[in-house]
C-alpha positions in Angstrom: 101.6 97.5 111.1 105.1 97.1 109.7 106.9 99.6 107.6 106.6 97.4 104.6 102.9 97.0 105.1 102.4 100.8 105.3 104.4 101.1 102.0 102.2 98.5 100.3 99.1 100.3 101.5 100.4 103.7 100.2 101.4 102.1 96.9 97.9 100.7 96.5 96.3 104.0 97.4 98.5 105.8 94.8 97.6 103.2 92.2 93.8 103.5 92.9 94.0 107.3 92.7 95.8 107.2 89.3 93.3 104.6 88.0 90.4 106.8 89.2 91.9 109.8 87.5 92.3 108.0 84.2 88.8 106.6 84.3 87.4 110.0 85.3 89.1 111.7 82.4 88.0 108.9 80.0 84.3 108.7 81.1 83.5 112.2 82.5 86.1 114.7 81.2 86.1 118.0 83.2 84.5 116.4 86.3 86.2 117.0 89.6 89.1 119.0 88.1 90.2 122.6 88.1 92.0 122.2 84.8 89.8 123.3 81.9 91.9 121.9 79.0 91.0 118.7 77.1 93.0 115.7 78.3 94.6 113.7 75.6 94.2 109.9 75.3 98.0 109.6 75.9 97.7 111.3 79.2 94.8 109.1 80.2 96.7 106.0 79.2 99.8 107.2 81.1 97.7 107.8 84.3 96.1 104.4 84.0 99.4 102.7 83.3 101.0 104.3 86.4 98.0 103.2 88.5 98.4 99.6 87.3 102.1 99.8 87.9 101.7 101.0 91.5 99.0 98.3 92.2 101.3 95.7 90.6 104.2 96.7 92.7 102.1 96.6 95.8 100.7 93.2 94.9 104.1 91.8 94.1 105.6 93.1 97.3 102.6 91.6 99.3 102.9 88.2 97.6 106.6 87.9 98.0 106.7 89.2 101.6 108.9 87.0 103.8 107.5 88.4 107.1 105.4 86.1 109.2 101.8 87.0 109.7 101.3 89.0 112.9 98.5 87.7 114.9 
């Protein structure tokens, strides 16, 4: 696996984690967290926007990759 492919995988994982955190706070507040305060809608939107950004960057880098497919 090339360095670029590893970076794309890590960007995708980071995006999925941020999306999961945003959905978790939106649908089940207080679940799987050590923080007892109420999460604002702005923080949820920011987490989901970051998740979509990371997934978008990983997708864009994957689509525009100039490396030949290793077989």
